[in-house]
ROGUNU-636162 format. One record per residue (C-alpha): x, y, z; residue in one letter. Coordinates in Angstrom, 3 decimals. Each point is the difference from the previous one (the first is absolute). Layout:
(atom (X; Y; Z); 'A'),
...
***
This chain:
(atom (24.091; 3.571; -74.630); 'M'),
(atom (0.461; -1.589; 3.446); 'D'),
(atom (-0.725; 1.537; 3.374); 'R'),
(atom (3.571; 1.149; 0.572); 'R'),
(atom (-0.093; 1.805; -3.323); 'S'),
(atom (-3.169; 1.725; 1.141); 'F'),
(atom (1.708; 1.349; 3.084); 'I'),
(atom (2.485; 1.837; -2.113); 'G'),
(atom (-2.508; 1.282; -2.547); 'T'),
(atom (-0.845; 3.677; 0.048); 'G'),
(atom (-2.707; -0.038; -2.633); 'T'),
(atom (-3.385; 0.211; 1.651); 'I'),
(atom (-1.871; -1.253; -3.040); 'A'),
(atom (2.209; -3.076; -0.333); 'A'),
(atom (-0.333; -0.699; 3.699); 'A'),
(atom (-3.765; 0.252; -0.227); 'G'),
(atom (-0.198; -2.477; -2.848); 'L'),
(atom (2.290; -2.399; 1.853); 'F'),
(atom (-2.017; 0.224; 3.200); 'L'),
(atom (-3.284; -0.551; -1.818); 'D'),
(atom (1.254; -3.133; -1.747); 'A'),
(atom (1.479; -1.412; 3.157); 'R'),
(atom (-3.097; 0.777; 2.033); 'L'),
(atom (-2.199; -1.757; -2.562); 'V'),
(atom (2.172; -3.122; 0.180); 'R'),
(atom (0.042; 0.036; 3.792); 'A'),
(atom (-3.731; 0.499; 0.318); 'L'),
(atom (-0.674; -2.812; -2.455); 'S'),
(atom (1.858; -2.378; 2.326); 'E'),
(atom (-1.570; 1.321; 3.199); 'T'),
(atom (-3.771; 0.177; -0.264); 'A'),
(atom (-1.567; 3.059; 1.658); 'A'),
(atom (3.421; 1.499; 0.801); 'A'),
(atom (0.279; 3.761; 0.102); 'T'),
(atom (3.008; 2.272; 0.412); 'P'),
(atom (0.653; 0.094; 3.716); 'G'),
(atom (2.144; 1.718; 2.590); 'A'),
(atom (3.230; 1.859; -0.655); 'T'),
(atom (2.743; -0.844; 2.488); 'V'),
(atom (3.369; 1.662; 0.592); 'A'),
(atom (3.168; -2.118; -0.108); 'T'),
(atom (3.645; 0.934; 0.415); 'T'),
(atom (0.376; 0.125; -3.807); 'A'),
(atom (-3.269; 1.729; -0.893); 'G'),
(atom (-3.763; -0.329; 0.108); 'R'),
(atom (-1.812; -3.109; -1.257); 'V'),
(atom (-3.657; -0.599; -0.823); 'R'),
(atom (-1.682; -3.386; 0.096); 'G'),
(atom (-3.326; -1.554; -0.900); 'L'),
(atom (-2.836; -0.595; 2.436); 'L'),
(atom (-2.118; -3.125; -0.383); 'A'),
(atom (-2.306; -1.602; 2.559); 'D'),
(atom (1.435; 2.090; 2.836); 'N'),
(atom (3.627; -0.908; -0.697); 'V'),
(atom (2.591; 2.410; -1.367); 'H'),
(atom (2.411; -1.680; -2.439); 'A'),
(atom (3.284; 1.618; -1.011); 'F'),
(atom (1.878; -2.001; -2.626); 'K'),
(atom (3.445; 0.390; -1.502); 'G'),
(atom (1.165; 2.558; 2.577); 'V'),
(atom (3.755; 0.583; -0.485); 'P'),
(atom (2.169; -0.796; 3.015); 'Y'),
(atom (3.287; 0.022; -1.899); 'G'),
(atom (1.637; 1.465; -3.075); 'A'),
(atom (0.361; -1.867; -3.266); 'S'),
(atom (2.559; -2.815; 0.137); 'T'),
(atom (0.796; 0.221; -3.703); 'A'),
(atom (3.298; 1.077; -1.526); 'G'),
(atom (2.681; 0.869; 2.511); 'G'),
(atom (-2.124; -1.190; 2.936); 'R'),
(atom (-0.389; -3.568; -1.249); 'R'),
(atom (1.202; -2.547; 2.616); 'F'),
(atom (0.640; 2.777; 2.542); 'L'),
(atom (-1.895; 0.866; 3.201); 'P'),
(atom (-3.212; 2.005; -0.438); 'P'),
(atom (-0.236; 3.760; 0.244); 'L'),
(atom (-2.950; 2.062; 1.166); 'K'),
(atom (-2.498; 1.023; -2.685); 'P'),
(atom (0.326; 3.271; -1.863); 'Q'),
(atom (-2.444; 2.461; 1.628); 'P'),
(atom (-2.834; 1.263; -2.154); 'W'),
(atom (-2.281; 3.009; -0.040); 'T'),
(atom (-3.731; -0.158; -0.469); 'G'),
(atom (-1.944; -3.173; 0.770); 'V'),
(atom (1.085; -3.506; -1.003); 'F'),
(atom (-3.042; -2.082; -0.915); 'D'),
(atom (0.574; -3.456; 1.455); 'A'),
(atom (-2.728; -1.713; -1.991); 'F'),
(atom (1.842; -2.956; -1.551); 'E'),
(atom (2.543; -2.625; 0.892); 'L'),
(atom (3.525; 1.136; -0.727); 'G'),
(atom (2.645; -1.928; -1.890); 'H'),
(atom (1.001; -3.371; 1.353); 'R'),
(atom (3.632; -1.045; -0.034); 'S'),
(atom (1.441; -1.374; -3.246); 'P'),
(atom (-0.580; -3.760; 0.138); 'L'),
(atom (-1.011; -3.196; -1.723); 'I'),
(atom (-3.403; -1.146; 1.230); 'D'),
(atom (-0.124; -3.322; 1.818); 'S'),
(atom (-1.970; -2.813; -1.584); 'I'),
(atom (-2.450; -1.009; 2.703); 'L'),
(atom (-3.114; -2.150; -0.025); 'V'),
(atom (-2.525; 1.214; -2.560); 'K'),
(atom (-2.509; 0.902; 2.721); 'E'),
(atom (2.331; 2.769; 1.217); 'W'),
(atom (0.367; 1.625; -3.439); 'A'),
(atom (-3.129; 2.240; 0.236); 'P'),
(atom (1.359; 1.469; 3.241); 'L'),
(atom (3.161; 1.446; -1.563); 'N'),
(atom (-0.694; 3.479; -1.370); 'R'),
(atom (3.350; 0.019; -1.827); 'R'),
(atom (0.361; 3.747; 0.378); 'E'),
(atom (2.776; 1.711; -2.024); 'P'),
(atom (3.543; -0.475; 1.224); 'M'),
(atom (2.906; 2.385; 0.165); 'G'),
(atom (2.984; 1.104; 2.053); 'E'),
(atom (-1.981; 2.960; 1.326); 'D'),
(atom (-1.782; -2.438; 2.313); 'C'),
(atom (0.452; 1.272; 3.564); 'L'),
(atom (-3.630; 0.626; 0.808); 'N'),
(atom (-2.553; -1.175; 2.514); 'L'),
(atom (-3.753; -0.406; 0.371); 'N'),
(atom (-2.037; 1.104; 3.017); 'I'),
(atom (-3.539; -0.849; 1.088); 'W'),
(atom (-1.452; 1.839; 2.973); 'T'),
(atom (-3.482; 0.486; 1.488); 'P'),
(atom (0.818; 3.632; 0.749); 'G'),
(atom (2.764; 2.546; -0.466); 'V'),
(atom (1.397; 2.424; 2.558); 'G'),
(atom (2.414; -0.293; 2.890); 'A'),
(atom (-2.757; -0.692; 2.546); 'S'),
(atom (-0.616; -3.556; -1.262); 'G'),
(atom (2.897; -1.874; 1.607); 'R'),
(atom (-1.023; -3.309; -1.562); 'R'),
(atom (2.269; -3.061; -0.099); 'P'),
(atom (2.024; -0.107; -3.216); 'V'),
(atom (0.412; -3.290; -1.871); 'M'),
(atom (2.766; 0.072; -2.635); 'V'),
(atom (-0.249; -2.818; -2.561); 'W'),
(atom (3.070; -1.512; -1.677); 'L'),
(atom (-1.001; -2.020; -3.046); 'H'),
(atom (1.082; -3.490; -0.981); 'G'),
(atom (1.792; -1.273; -3.073); 'G'),
(atom (3.271; -0.812; 1.704); 'G'),
(atom (2.392; 2.883; -0.434); 'Y'),
(atom (-0.364; -0.200; -3.773); 'A'),
(atom (-3.559; 0.747; -1.043); 'T'),
(atom (-3.430; 1.178; 1.162); 'G'),
(atom (-1.453; 3.363; 1.000); 'S'),
(atom (-2.409; 1.469; 2.574); 'P'),
(atom (-2.499; 0.527; -2.823); 'G'),
(atom (-1.351; -3.570; 0.041); 'M'),
(atom (-3.773; -0.082; 0.497); 'V'),
(atom (0.072; -1.931; 3.333); 'P'),
(atom (2.338; 2.653; 1.472); 'Y'),
(atom (-2.533; 2.832; -0.329); 'D'),
(atom (-0.233; 1.547; 3.464); 'G'),
(atom (-3.413; 1.672; -0.216); 'A'),
(atom (-2.058; -2.712; 1.684); 'N'),
(atom (2.516; -0.525; 2.803); 'L'),
(atom (0.141; 3.747; 0.657); 'A'),
(atom (-3.775; 0.443; -0.128); 'R'),
(atom (-0.991; -2.923; 2.193); 'K'),
(atom (2.733; 0.244; 2.628); 'H'),
(atom (0.822; 3.726; 0.143); 'D'),
(atom (3.666; -0.363; -0.920); 'V'),
(atom (2.279; 1.649; -2.542); 'V'),
(atom (1.394; -2.419; -2.602); 'V'),
(atom (3.139; 0.744; -2.020); 'V'),
(atom (1.537; -2.012; -2.859); 'G'),
(atom (3.601; 0.723; -1.007); 'I'),
(atom (1.436; -0.423; -3.500); 'T'),
(atom (3.755; -0.562; -0.082); 'H'),
(atom (2.752; -1.223; -2.286); 'R'),
(atom (0.258; -3.741; -0.671); 'L'),
(atom (2.316; -2.595; -1.558); 'N'),
(atom (3.263; 1.430; -1.396); 'A'),
(atom (-1.319; 3.552; 0.231); 'F'),
(atom (-0.512; -0.360; 3.739); 'G'),
(atom (2.479; -2.666; 1.106); 'F'),
(atom (3.107; 0.362; -2.167); 'M'),
(atom (2.990; 0.007; 2.353); 'Y'),
(atom (2.775; 2.135; -1.486); 'L'),
(atom (1.864; 1.137; 3.108); 'A'),
(atom (2.951; -2.272; -0.804); 'E'),
(atom (0.056; 0.676; -3.749); 'L'),
(atom (-0.734; 3.653; -0.685); 'G'),
(atom (2.458; 1.916; 2.151); 'G'),
(atom (-0.892; 2.927; 2.233); 'E'),
(atom (-2.921; 1.183; -2.117); 'R'),
(atom (-1.808; -3.288; 0.572); 'Y'),
(atom (1.173; -0.688; 3.535); 'A'),
(atom (-3.602; 0.412; 1.167); 'D'),
(atom (-1.555; -2.025; -2.835); 'A'),
(atom (-1.478; -2.687; 2.205); 'S'),
(atom (-3.528; -0.980; 1.029); 'N'),
(atom (-1.523; 2.893; -1.949); 'A'),
(atom (-3.449; -1.622; -0.016); 'G'),
(atom (0.003; -0.420; 3.773); 'M'),
(atom (1.235; 3.538; 0.448); 'R'),
(atom (-2.866; 1.163; -2.212); 'D'),
(atom (-2.380; -1.598; 2.498); 'I'),
(atom (1.777; 1.761; 2.851); 'I'),
(atom (-0.379; 3.288; -1.890); 'A'),
(atom (-3.702; -0.792; -0.353); 'G'),
(atom (-0.242; -0.600; 3.744); 'L'),
(atom (1.784; 3.299; 0.627); 'E'),
(atom (-2.614; 1.656; -2.205); 'W'),
(atom (-2.696; -1.638; 2.140); 'V'),
(atom (1.669; 1.311; 3.156); 'R'),
(atom (0.142; 3.532; -1.388); 'D'),
(atom (-3.378; 0.188; -1.747); 'N'),
(atom (-2.519; -2.598; 1.109); 'I'),
(atom (-1.456; 2.134; 2.808); 'A'),
(atom (-1.485; 2.302; -2.640); 'N'),
(atom (-1.774; -3.051; -1.443); 'F'),
(atom (-1.573; -0.898; 3.337); 'G'),
(atom (2.651; -2.511; 1.061); 'G'),
(atom (2.135; -0.353; 3.096); 'D'),
(atom (3.743; 0.001; -0.852); 'P'),
(atom (0.606; -1.479; 3.441); 'G'),
(atom (-2.059; -3.102; -0.793); 'N'),
(atom (1.205; -1.505; -3.282); 'V'),
(atom (-0.256; -3.685; -0.895); 'T'),
(atom (1.866; -1.461; -2.955); 'I'),
(atom (-1.687; -3.045; -1.505); 'F'),
(atom (0.783; -2.032; -3.082); 'G'),
(atom (-0.445; -3.355; -1.659); 'Q'),
(atom (2.512; -2.304; -1.710); 'S'),
(atom (2.784; 2.301; -1.206); 'G'),
(atom (-1.736; 2.744; 1.949); 'G'),
(atom (0.390; -2.106; 3.135); 'A'),
(atom (3.678; -0.356; -0.884); 'G'),
(atom (0.230; 3.791; -0.237); 'K'),
(atom (-1.742; 0.361; 3.367); 'V'),
(atom (2.440; -2.503; 1.483); 'S'),
(atom (3.007; 1.765; -1.508); 'T'),
(atom (-1.106; 3.399; 1.340); 'L'),
(atom (0.122; -1.507; 3.480); 'L'),
(atom (3.784; -0.139; -0.386); 'G'),
(atom (0.707; 3.301; -1.802); 'M'),
(atom (1.238; 2.781; 2.307); 'P'),
(atom (-1.455; 2.812; -2.126); 'A'),
(atom (-3.498; -1.515; 0.273); 'A'),
(atom (-0.136; -0.063; 3.766); 'Q'),
(atom (-2.489; 2.418; 1.524); 'G'),
(atom (-1.984; 0.245; -3.251); 'L'),
(atom (-2.366; -2.858; 0.879); 'F'),
(atom (-1.319; -1.521; 3.201); 'H'),
(atom (-1.424; -3.407; -0.927); 'R'),
(atom (0.640; -2.505; -2.789); 'A'),
(atom (-2.033; -2.637; -1.853); 'V'),
(atom (1.617; -2.646; -2.234); 'A'),
(atom (-2.399; -2.113; -2.073); 'Q'),
(atom (1.387; -3.049; -1.832); 'S'),
(atom (3.556; 1.268; -0.227); 'G'),
(atom (3.196; 0.548; 1.942); 'S'),
(atom (3.596; 1.190; -0.183); 'A'),
(atom (1.979; -2.108; 2.431); 'V'),
(atom (3.134; 0.610; -2.035); 'T'),
(atom (0.897; 2.381; -2.821); 'S'),
(atom (2.555; 0.003; -2.791); 'L'),
(atom (3.666; 0.292; 1.093); 'P'),
(atom (1.792; 2.947; -1.593); 'A'),
(atom (2.504; -2.190; -1.859); 'R'),
(atom (-2.821; -2.019; -1.573); 'V'),
(atom (-1.867; 3.195; -0.879); 'A'),
(atom (3.111; 1.314; -1.752); 'T'),
(atom (0.200; -3.161; -2.092); 'R'),
(atom (-3.700; 0.339; -0.742); 'N'),
(atom (0.591; 3.532; -1.340); 'A'),
(atom (2.971; -1.162; -2.090); 'E'),
(atom (-2.059; -2.753; -1.588); 'Q'),
(atom (-2.801; 2.411; -0.821); 'F'),
(atom (2.471; 2.393; -1.614); 'M'),
(atom (1.499; -2.880; -1.966); 'F'),
(atom (-3.412; -0.695; -1.538); 'R'),
(atom (-0.025; 3.623; -1.108); 'L'),
(atom (3.515; -0.388; -1.460); 'E'),
(atom (1.490; 2.280; 2.628); 'L'),
(atom (3.116; -0.523; 2.096); 'K'),
(atom (-0.032; 0.442; 3.789); 'P'),
(atom (1.750; 3.373; -0.315); 'N'),
(atom (-2.695; 1.400; -2.319); 'Q'),
(atom (-2.545; 0.973; 2.624); 'V'),
(atom (-0.467; 3.470; -1.520); 'D'),
(atom (-1.011; -1.651; -3.276); 'E'),
(atom (-2.446; -2.233; 1.868); 'L'),
(atom (-1.628; 3.058; 1.501); 'Q'),
(atom (-0.429; 1.585; -3.444); 'K'),
(atom (-1.635; -2.947; -1.770); 'L'),
(atom (-3.666; 0.386; -1.001); 'P'),
(atom (-2.451; -1.310; 2.574); 'M'),
(atom (-1.404; -2.468; -2.535); 'E'),
(atom (3.410; -1.572; -0.522); 'Q'),
(atom (0.372; -0.717; 3.692); 'L'),
(atom (-3.502; -1.464; 0.134); 'I'),
(atom (0.920; -2.263; -2.896); 'G'),
(atom (3.055; -1.259; 1.844); 'A'),
(atom (-2.127; -0.878; 3.025); 'L'),
(atom (-1.643; -2.739; -2.019); 'G'),
(atom (3.134; -1.355; -1.656); 'R'),
(atom (1.198; -2.756; 2.279); 'G'),
(atom (3.413; -1.305; -0.986); 'S'),
(atom (-0.067; -3.136; 2.116); 'G'),
(atom (2.457; 1.648; 2.357); 'R'),
(atom (-2.397; 2.394; 1.703); 'G'),
(atom (-0.164; -0.293; 3.767); 'L'),
(atom (-3.763; -0.241; -0.208); 'G'),
(atom (-0.018; -3.147; -2.157); 'G'),
(atom (0.291; -0.905; -3.671); 'P'),
(atom (-2.737; 2.396; -1.122); 'N'),
(atom (0.878; 2.889; 2.253); 'S'),
(atom (1.677; 3.094; -1.366); 'G'),
(atom (0.618; 1.580; 3.401); 'F'),
(atom (-0.264; -1.030; 3.635); 'T'),
(atom (-1.948; 2.730; 1.748); 'A'),
(atom (0.603; 0.024; 3.732); 'S'),
(atom (0.990; 2.341; 2.808); 'P'),
(atom (3.757; -0.051; 0.535); 'V'),
(atom (1.866; -0.217; 3.284); 'V'),
(atom (2.283; 2.919; -0.812); 'D'),
(atom (1.128; 0.803; 3.541); 'G'),
(atom (-1.602; 3.454; -0.089); 'K'),
(atom (-3.607; 0.287; -1.136); 'S'),
(atom (-0.513; -3.645; 1.014); 'L'),
(atom (2.742; -0.877; 2.499); 'P'),
(atom (-0.889; -3.666; 0.610); 'H'),
(atom (-2.443; -2.746; -0.861); 'D'),
(atom (-3.161; 1.043; 1.788); 'V'),
(atom (-0.985; -3.390; 1.463); 'F'),
(atom (3.199; -2.013; -0.090); 'N'),
(atom (1.345; -1.331; 2.284); 'P'),
(atom (-2.425; 1.941; 2.209); 'T'),
(atom (-2.575; 2.727; -0.555); 'A'),
(atom (1.364; 3.520; -0.294); 'S'),
(atom (-0.002; 2.025; 3.211); 'M'),
(atom (-0.596; 3.171; -2.028); 'L'),
(atom (-3.729; -0.699; -0.065); 'S'),
(atom (-0.262; -2.101; 3.149); 'A'),
(atom (-2.896; 2.089; 1.314); 'D'),
(atom (-2.107; -0.192; -3.194); 'I'),
(atom (-2.974; -2.416; 0.247); 'P'),
(atom (-0.223; -2.441; -2.913); 'L'),
(atom (-2.997; -1.767; -1.555); 'L'),
(atom (1.120; -2.758; -2.367); 'I'),
(atom (-1.367; -3.065; -1.754); 'G'),
(atom (-0.716; -1.878; -3.206); 'S'),
(atom (-2.712; -1.779; -1.983); 'T'),
(atom (-0.591; -3.738; -0.013); 'E'),
(atom (0.820; -0.613; -3.675); 'T'),
(atom (2.420; 2.770; -0.909); 'E'),
(atom (1.225; -1.883; -3.062); 'V'),
(atom (-3.333; 0.083; -1.862); 'T'),
(atom (0.628; 3.526; -1.332); 'W'),
(atom (2.758; -1.232; -2.306); 'N'),
(atom (-0.805; -0.744; -3.646); 'V'),
(atom (2.499; -2.866; 0.206); 'N'),
(atom (-1.780; -1.715; 2.890); 'T'),
(atom (-0.815; -3.629; -0.785); 'D'),
(atom (-3.737; -0.529; 0.488); 'Y'),
(atom (0.098; -3.585; -1.217); 'T'),
(atom (-1.444; -2.179; 2.777); 'P'),
(atom (2.494; -2.672; 1.046); 'P'),
(atom (-1.263; -3.314; -1.355); 'A'),
(atom (0.603; -1.776; 3.290); 'D'),
(atom (1.969; 0.199; 3.215); 'E'),
(atom (3.182; -1.106; -1.736); 'A'),
(atom (-0.297; 2.944; -2.412); 'A'),
(atom (-0.623; 2.330; 2.938); 'L'),
(atom (3.162; -1.260; 1.719); 'R'),
(atom (2.036; 0.660; -3.123); 'E'),
(atom (-1.341; 3.542; -0.246); 'R'),
(atom (0.680; 0.645; 3.680); 'V'),
(atom (3.470; -1.449; -0.378); 'K'),
(atom (0.750; 2.569; -2.705); 'R'),
(atom (-1.425; 2.866; 2.050); 'A'),
(atom (2.021; -0.922; 3.074); 'L'),
(atom (3.085; -1.127; -1.886); 'R'),
(atom (-0.038; -2.976; 2.329); 'S'),
(atom (0.276; -3.780; -0.198); 'D'),
(atom (-2.842; -2.500; -0.202); 'D'),
(atom (-0.131; -0.685; 3.727); 'A'),
(atom (-0.289; 3.687; 0.927); 'Q'),
(atom (-2.652; 0.625; -2.641); 'A'),
(atom (-1.980; -2.967; 1.305); 'E'),
(atom (0.118; 1.354; 3.565); 'K'),
(atom (-1.229; 3.412; -1.129); 'V'),
(atom (-2.864; -1.402; -2.079); 'V'),
(atom (-1.096; -2.237; 2.864); 'T'),
(atom (-0.012; 2.913; 2.426); 'M'),
(atom (-2.035; 2.251; -2.309); 'Y'),
(atom (-2.553; -2.710; -0.783); 'K'),
(atom (-0.481; -0.575; 3.709); 'K'),
(atom (-0.495; 3.698; 0.729); 'G'),
(atom (-2.217; 0.691; -3.049); 'R'),
(atom (-2.119; -3.117; -0.598); 'P'),
(atom (-2.444; 1.808; -2.318); 'K'),
(atom (2.629; 1.598; -2.254); 'A'),
(atom (0.415; -1.282; -3.555); 'S'),
(atom (3.390; -1.173; -1.223); 'L'),
(atom (0.330; 3.210; -2.005); 'L'),
(atom (-0.899; 2.111; 3.050); 'D'),
(atom (2.669; -1.810; 1.994); 'L'),
(atom (2.586; 0.546; -2.728); 'A'),
(atom (-0.709; 3.736; -0.216); 'L'),
(atom (0.011; 0.503; 3.776); 'I'),
(atom (3.263; -1.928; 0.415); 'I'),
(atom (1.603; 1.961; -2.842); 'E'),
(atom (-1.059; 3.213; 1.738); 'T'),
(atom (1.276; -1.170; 3.386); 'D'),
(atom (3.330; -0.873; -1.627); 'A'),
(atom (0.287; 3.429; -1.636); 'S'),
(atom (1.568; 3.254; 1.139); 'Q'),
(atom (-3.488; 1.447; 0.346); 'F'),
(atom (-0.529; -2.110; 3.117); 'R'),
(atom (3.524; -0.441; 1.346); 'S'),
(atom (0.886; 3.675; -0.385); 'G'),
(atom (-3.021; 1.320; 1.873); 'T'),
(atom (0.451; -2.648; 2.707); 'D'),
(atom (3.652; 0.915; 0.444); 'T'),
(atom (-0.717; 3.713; 0.245); 'E'),
(atom (-2.750; -0.578; 2.551); 'A'),
(atom (2.220; -2.223; 2.116); 'E'),
(atom (2.981; 2.339; -0.015); 'R'),
(atom (-2.019; 3.172; 0.498); 'K'),
(atom (-1.912; -1.547; 2.909); 'A'),
(atom (3.285; -1.164; 1.556); 'A'),
(atom (0.999; 3.639; 0.573); 'L'),
(atom (-2.879; 0.313; 2.462); 'G'),
(atom (-0.380; 3.719; -0.587); 'R'),
(atom (-3.158; 0.266; -2.133); 'A'),
(atom (-2.835; -2.428; -0.750); 'P'),
(atom (-0.145; -2.164; -3.113); 'V'),
(atom (-3.366; -1.216; -1.326); 'Y'),
(atom (-0.055; -2.994; -2.355); 'M'),
(atom (-2.837; -0.961; -2.365); 'Y'),
(atom (-0.839; -2.615; -2.635); 'R'),
(atom (-2.513; 0.759; -2.783); 'F'),
(atom (-1.982; -3.138; -0.881); 'Q'),
(atom (-3.017; 1.299; -1.944); 'W'),
(atom (-0.313; -1.863; -3.309); 'Y'),
(atom (-1.291; 1.898; -3.035); 'S'),
(atom (-2.730; -1.643; -2.100); 'P'),
(atom (1.324; 1.626; -3.190); 'V'),
(atom (1.024; -2.247; -2.910); 'S'),
(atom (-1.465; -3.061; 1.644); 'G'),
(atom (1.942; 0.650; 3.186); 'G'),
(atom (3.375; -0.299; -1.711); 'R'),
(atom (1.488; 3.104; 1.642); 'L'),
(atom (-0.751; -1.132; 3.552); 'R'),
(atom (1.623; 2.370; 2.552); 'A'),
(atom (2.586; 1.229; -2.461); 'M'),
(atom (2.748; 2.565; 0.462); 'H'),
(atom (-1.710; 3.438; -0.168); 'C'),
(atom (-3.456; -1.380; 0.873); 'M'),
(atom (-0.035; 1.793; 3.364); 'D'),
(atom (0.567; 3.478; -1.463); 'I'),
(atom (-3.605; 0.825; -1.038); 'P'),
(atom (-1.179; -1.021; 3.472); 'F'),
(atom (2.479; 2.260; 1.781); 'V'),
(atom (-0.935; 2.946; -2.257); 'F'),
(atom (-3.784; -0.649; 0.105); 'E'),
(atom (0.171; -0.393; -3.787); 'N'),
(atom (-1.620; -3.395; -0.531); 'V'),
(atom (-2.581; 1.587; -2.321); 'D'),
(atom (2.797; 1.450; -2.137); 'L'),
(atom (1.862; -3.319; -0.196); 'A'),
(atom (-2.690; -2.489; -0.991); 'T'),
(atom (2.325; -1.466; -2.631); 'S'),
(atom (1.960; -1.651; 2.820); 'I'),
(atom (-2.449; -0.167; 2.944); 'V'),
(atom (-3.287; -0.553; -1.814); 'G'),
(atom (-3.332; 1.461; 1.085); 'D'),
(atom (-1.051; -2.203; 2.908); 'G'),
(atom (-1.754; 1.420; 3.024); 'R'),
(atom (2.689; -1.195; 2.414); 'D'),
(atom (2.571; 2.470; -1.315); 'R'),
(atom (-1.241; 3.101; 1.780); 'H'),
(atom (-0.023; -1.377; 3.535); 'A'),
(atom (3.611; -1.169; -0.335); 'L'),
(atom (1.025; 3.314; -1.592); 'A'),
(atom (-1.533; 1.849; 2.940); 'D'),
(atom (1.792; -2.259; 2.483); 'T'),
(atom (3.414; 0.246; -1.653); 'M'),
(atom (-0.076; 3.705; -0.811); 'S'),
(atom (-1.150; 0.744; 3.548); 'S'),
(atom (2.950; -1.993; 1.372); 'A'),
(atom (2.504; 1.805; -2.223); 'W'),
(atom (-1.442; 3.390; 0.952); 'V'),
(atom (-0.090; -0.860; 3.705); 'A'),
(atom (3.672; -0.906; -0.259); 'F'),
(atom (0.736; 3.252; -1.836); 'A'),
(atom (-1.889; 1.985; 2.617); 'R'),
(atom (1.408; -1.612; 3.153); 'T'),
(atom (2.594; -2.666; -0.843); 'G'),
(atom (-2.496; -2.728; 0.962); 'N'),
(atom (-2.234; -1.667; -2.672); 'P'),
(atom (-2.663; -1.228; 2.404); 'N'),
(atom (-3.591; 1.167; -0.477); 'H'),
(atom (-3.443; -1.241; 0.976); 'K'),
(atom (-0.432; -2.005; -3.199); 'G'),
(atom (2.955; -2.307; 0.740); 'L'),
(atom (0.878; -2.581; 2.632); 'P'),
(atom (2.788; 1.208; 2.278); 'T'),
(atom (3.189; 0.276; -2.063); 'W'),
(atom (3.038; -0.495; 2.211); 'E'),
(atom (3.507; 1.160; -0.964); 'P'),
(atom (2.228; -2.586; -1.651); 'F'),
(atom (2.776; -1.637; 1.990); 'T'),
(atom (2.339; -2.772; -1.092); 'A'),
(atom (-1.459; -2.450; 2.514); 'D'),
(atom (-3.776; 0.578; -0.402); 'K'),
(atom (0.024; 1.314; -3.592); 'R'),
(atom (-3.432; 1.629; 0.327); 'A'),
(atom (-1.549; 0.404; -3.470); 'T'),
(atom (-3.262; 1.477; -1.256); 'M'),
(atom (-1.594; -2.114; -2.723); 'I'),
(atom (-2.011; 2.193; -2.382); 'F'),
(atom (-2.878; -1.779; -1.683); 'N'),
(atom (-3.788; 0.187; 0.066); 'N'),
(atom (0.419; -1.092; 3.610); 'E'),
(atom (3.061; 1.651; 1.513); 'C'),
(atom (1.889; -2.000; 2.613); 'R'),
(atom (2.823; 0.756; 2.414); 'A'),
(atom (2.310; -3.030; 0.092); 'V'),
(atom (3.307; -0.703; 1.696); 'N'),
(atom (2.589; -1.496; -2.372); 'D'),
(atom (-2.409; -1.128; -2.746); 'P'),
(atom (1.181; -3.040; -1.983); 'Y'),
(atom (2.984; -0.422; 2.317); 'R'),
(atom (0.808; -3.556; -1.089); 'D'),
(atom (-0.120; 0.988; -3.665); 'E'),
(atom (2.270; 2.989; 0.623); 'R'),
(atom (2.574; -2.139; 1.783); 'L'),
(atom (-0.147; -2.732; -2.642); 'A'),
(atom (0.675; 2.474; -2.823); 'V'),
(atom (2.809; 1.669; 1.960); 'A'),
(atom (1.646; -3.349; 0.582); 'A'),
(atom (-0.237; -0.956; -3.680); 'A'),
(atom (1.233; 3.260; -1.525); 'L'),
(atom (3.722; 0.458; -0.617); 'P'),
(atom (1.621; 2.744; 2.056); 'A'),
(atom (-0.594; 3.357; -1.597); 'R'),
(atom (-0.323; 3.702; 0.793); 'M'),
(atom (-3.588; 1.256; 0.098); 'S'),
(atom (-0.388; 3.246; -1.939); 'Q'),
***
């Protein structure tokens, strides 16, 4: 029996047994937790767990089930319930295929059950009641638009809430084909609104925050959305969605961007190809909606060689420029004016590429081997690769050949170019400040192989370095940097300015000065760090659109 089944159950004995079992599981995961406060929401009352002075409410419904006739369609409000809903455990995550990441990340994925009844959120607060008026920080998880969940261990909001007196919220939403199937041009009037369902789930979650978070001690007039990787792409996309405006007041994009999104015509072809793999014709959308969830999940992993996402991709998950829910590309050719007054904090890690299981950790045998590797990364000729290698060696005389290769590959990737482009175009509007950062702390784990990988900054932002030792290790230097970074993120959430007494003065980013905060054991404020390297890579790369 799942939690939605419980809501509709009228048998007191059955409900008692269900609650006891769920409470035992929850308490086993949260040492010293006890049943905590009961809080009223627009759909009914919820009860959380109290541990170490933080109230945690998990799996709180913000939308109705998306199964059956609601698959692919915009979310609806949750079915109201009577009695008290015990929010003790993570709810379902979206149907998905888990990403294969570096082995050090594996212990951090709880792999909670999945299902189409997945519109739920998690809340951590130091105190309930409308008198709190704390800043609210809404986390959007990574995994592209295809995988992931807010249940990952580093995303736990308890430490951030406890130490900094904020309310933290994590939103679960539909992913991959379940959340980004574009059927507006295939399914007739019934599916005219079948577009960007996953993004509209997030908007529904933000509407729930607006309507309910005051009862959890939060201020609905001071909401920050923050996310990493795909979560940063979701943050970026929300900046250009009309329905999202007014639901948040600041934005943080970590190691991800959404300069452009999928054109509607391409999204239609994407849907047709997915249906083809399921042996359905484009006019059989009703049949697609009726297929078992497991069959759709299976098709996600069956690349035909013709998938838009590459030879092993069964579906290209991306927001779609449909002219309505997402009228235009958000940062192309300029930043959207819809969110011109929203401050933005944005940045990336030094070696984003070291999270990938396919990353080549073989040290180049010599400088000639390094040039060949750089040539492949840049898709350039020998002369351009030589110029880039020379520039990086000059700027980083102590870096190994492998370090240079990994940094150049990161600088040539969308991780770097996308965040740079968004910062430049957002700052050009001149309406709200942009703050740029670079995370350079290298992990000692696995002999230092991970370096400053994609995702490495997350435990520091959440004050969860002790929960994420599999990727950050157990060195003493972790806590000081976690305090510095989390304090900056919270200062930004509180006021729109990340400066605090533990940092050098962090100036807003402009295209000419390019002020950047370098996060490491010693944090530094630098104007246009690695300028010559940046220009050398830009000159060598073929023209492309940063996403």
